[in-house]
N, C-alpha and C positions, 0 to 999 in steps of 0.2 A: 503494499500499500504506499501511498504517497506521504511525504512528511507534512501532513496538514493537521492543524490542531482540530481535536474533536470537541466541539463546544456542546454544552448542555442545551436541551430544548425544554422550554417550559410546557408542562403538560396542561392543557387547558380542559377542565373538567366542567361538567354542567349539562345543560339541555342540548338536544341534537342540533338545534339551529345555531348556525355559526354567525359570528359577528360580522358586520360589513367593514370592520376597520381595515385600512390599507397600510397601516403603519409597518415599517420594515422592522426586523427583529435585531436591532443593534448595529453598531458600526462595522464596516468592512475591514478586515485585516489581510492584507495581500501577502501571504506567505510566499517565500521564494521558492520557485519550482524549477527544476532542471528541465532542459529541452526534452529529455526522455520522458519525464513525468508529464509534461504537457501532452506529448504524443500519445501517451497511454491513456490519459484522460480524454483527449479528443476522440479516440477510438473506442473507449469503453472497454478496453481489453481486461482489466482486472476485476471488474465489478459485477460479474454475474451473480455471485452469492449475495452481495449487498443489495442489488436491484430486486432479487427475489425476496430478500427479507423485508424491503420496504414495501413492495407490491403486496405481499401477503399480510403484512402488519396492517396496512391500510385497509384491505378487504375485511379483515377480522374485526377492526374497530367499527366499520360501517355496519357489519352484521350485528355486533353487540348493541350499537345505537338503535338499530331498527327493531331488535328484539325487545328493548325497553319500551318501544312503542307498541308492542303486540304484533309486530309484522316480521315477515321472513325476508331474508336476503341471502343470496346464494354467491358467496365470493369464490372467484376462480383462483385456484392455487398454481403457482408457477415455481419451476425448479430453476437452480442456477444454470443448468444445461439449456433450458428453454431460452434464457436470456443470452447466454454465450453464443448459441447458434445465430441469434439475430444480430449479435455485435461481432461480426467476423474480425479476425485479427488484422486484415486489410480490407476496409469497407469498399474498396475499389474492385475487389476480386471475390469469386467463390472461395470457400474455405479450402486451404491447402493443408489438410491434416497430415496425410502420409500417402504414398504410392499404394500401399496395401489397402487402405481404405477406398481409394479410387477404383482399384481393381475389384474390390469386393462389391461396392455399392454405387460407383459413380459419384454423382453429386448428392445422392440420397433422395433423388426426385421420385424414383419408381416406388420406394417404400412409402413416401408420403402420399402419392397419388393412390396406391393400393389401399392404404388406410381409409382414405376419403371415400373410395368406391365401395368399401365394406360398411361404411357408416360409423367407422371408429373415430374417436376425437380425443383430445387432450382433456386432462382434468379442468383446465381453464375453459375450453369449448363446452364441456359437459355442464358445467356450472352455468355458463351463459344461456345454455338451451333450458335449463331448470328455471333460471330467472325469467326468461321470455315466456315459458309455460305458465308460471305463476302469475305473471301480468295478465296474460290472456284469459285466465280463469276468473279475473275480476270484473265486476260491472264498471261501467265507464266512471261513475262518480267516485267509486272506490280506488280505481286506477289513478285518478287525478290526485286524491288525497295521499296515496302511496308515493307518487312521484314528488310531491311537495314535501313529504317528510324525508325522502331520499336525497333530493337535489335542492330543495328550498324554492323560493319564489323565483319566477323567470326575471324579476327585477333585482334580484340580489347578486349584483355584480361588482367587481373592483377593477379599476384600470390597472394595467401592467405594461411596462416598456420592455420589449424583447430586444435581441441583438440588433444592432445597427438603428436602434430607435424605432423598430416596428411597433406600432401600438396594438394593444390587444385588451381583451377582458377575461376575467377569470370568475366563474361561479363561485359564490361564497357560502351559500345557504345549505341547510339540510344536514343529514348524517355525513354525506361526503365531505361537505365543507369542514364539519367539526373534526373528522378524522384527519384530514389534510393539515389543520391547524395543529392537532395534537402532535403530529409527526414532524412536520416541517417548521412549525412556529407561526406560519400564516399561509393563506391560501395563495397569496402572491409569491411567497418563497417556494411553494410547491410548484407553481407554474414555471418559475425560472429554473428550478433544479431539474425539472423533467423536460418540458418543452424548450426552454432557453437553452440548455445544454445540448439538446438534440440539434437545434438550429445552428450553434456554433460548429458542432461536429460536421454537418452538411456544408457549411461555408468552407470549412478546412479541407474537406475531401474534394471540393470543387477546385480549390486552389492548387491542391497536389496534382489534379488531372490536367492542369494547365502548365506544369513544370516541364522544361525541355527533357530532363532526364527521365521523367515518367513516360513522356510521349515516345522517347527513343526505346525505352525498354518494351513497351507495348508493341511498337512497330517490329522490333526483333522477334517477339513472341508470334505476331501475325505471320511473318515470313516463315518461321519454323513450322507453324501449323499448316500452312499452305504446302510445304514440302511433304507433310504427311497426308495430304489430301483433304484439308479441312479449310474452309473459307470463312473466318470469323474475324471481326475487327478488334476484339478484345476478349479476355476470359469471361467477363460478365455477359458479353454478347452471346458467347457460346452457351453459358448456363441458362440465359433466359430464352434462347430460341429452343432448347430441348424442353424447357419448362412449358413453353407455349404448345409444343407438340403434344406434350402430355394432356394439357387442358383440352386439346381437340379430340384426341383418339383414346385417352385413358391409359391405364397401366398394361401396355401389350409387351410381350416378350421381345419382339423386334426392336421396340423403342428402348427397352431395357439394355439390350446389347448395344445399341446405338449410343445411348448415354454413357455407358461405361467406356466404350471406345474413345468417345470425344473427351471425357473427363481424364482418362489416362493420358491421352495425347496432350491435353492442356497441362497436366502436371509435369510431363517430361519436358515440354517445351519451356515451361517456367523454370525448371531447373536448369536447362541447357543455356538459357540466356540470362540467368541470374536475375529473374524478374523481381522477386521480393527483396533482395538486397539493393538493387537500383531504385526500387520504389522507396525503400527506407531513406536512401540518399534524397530523393526528391522530397520527402516529407520533412527532412531536416532543413532543407532550403525553404520549403513553405512556411515551417514553423519560425525560421528567423525572419521571414517577411511578414509574419502574421501581424495584423494591425494592432496598435496600442490599445484601441477601445476594446476589441475582441478579446485580447488577452486579459484585460482588466475584468471583462465580463466572465471570461472563463474562471478566473480565480474566485470571483464572487460566487458563481454557481457551484464551484467546488466546495466553497466553504459552507454553503447552505446544505449541500448534499451529504457531506461527510458529518456535519453536525447531526443531521437526521439519523444517519447510519449509527453514530455513537450513542444517540438516545435509544435507538431500537435495540442495540446490542446489550444495553444495560437493564432493559425491562425484565 
C-alpha cells in the first residue's frame, strides 16, 4: 500500500435520511507520493480487496438502515477478484496473466458467455435480480415510499466539482446517503473517491495512449500479429472483436478455439516486442507530464479513499 495517512472517519449515526450538508471533511494534506505510487493508484492495481471491503460495507449499512424501517434490501457482494478483473494491470490492454492462462482459456470470454447462456450469474447479479423482483412485487405507492427511504427525495442533491472543474450533483438522502456519509465522511467525498478517481484514471490512460513510446509499441505488436495472420490495430481491439463475436453467436466451440488462438498470439507478440515494459516507460513520461491540478485532485481523492479504508478496517 501507499505511504498515505489513514485518517479516522466520523461515524454518523441516526435516522436513515442523510443531511444535505456539503461541508468537506477537513483540510487536505498532500502527502508526497513517488511516481510509482501515482501510477499504481491511477491504475487501481493494489486496491481490489479494499474496493471490495468498501463496496460490501456500503451495501451492508444500507440493508441495516432499510431493515430498521421494516423493509428489505438485497446488497450485492463483490470479491477482491471481481474488482481486480475490472481493474487490469494495464487498462490499455486485456489482462496478460500468463501464457498458460491464455492457452487454457484465451481471454476468458467463452467461460463468461457460457455462464450467461446458462442463466448463471455472480452473487452481485443475483442480489440485483432479487432486489428487482422485490420492487416489482410492490404496489406503485409502496414502491415510491420504498425508493424515498432508500434514496431520499429527488430534490436531495449536493453540488460536486469533478476533475477539470466538471460540475456535477450527488444525491444525499435516504439510507444510501446515510451509508455513504458513515463510510466516507460525506456524500460529496464518496462521489470524489469513487467517480472522481475513476475520471482521473481515464484521463491518465488517454494521455498514455498519446505517448510516442506507447504508439510505437502498439505498432510493433500490430506488425507481429499480421505476420501470424491476424489483423488487429491493438490488443484491446482484438479482445473487443472476439467479445462482439460471442455476443452475436454465443459460446460456440469454433469461437472458443478462435479466441484461444488470438489470445495466445496476442500474448506472444506482446512478449516479443516488449509491449508492457515499453508501455510502462510511456506511463512514466505521461505521469511526469500529468497536470498539476489533476495531480492535486488525485492526492485528495487518495486521502478520502484511504481514510474510508482505514475506518472500514477498524470496524
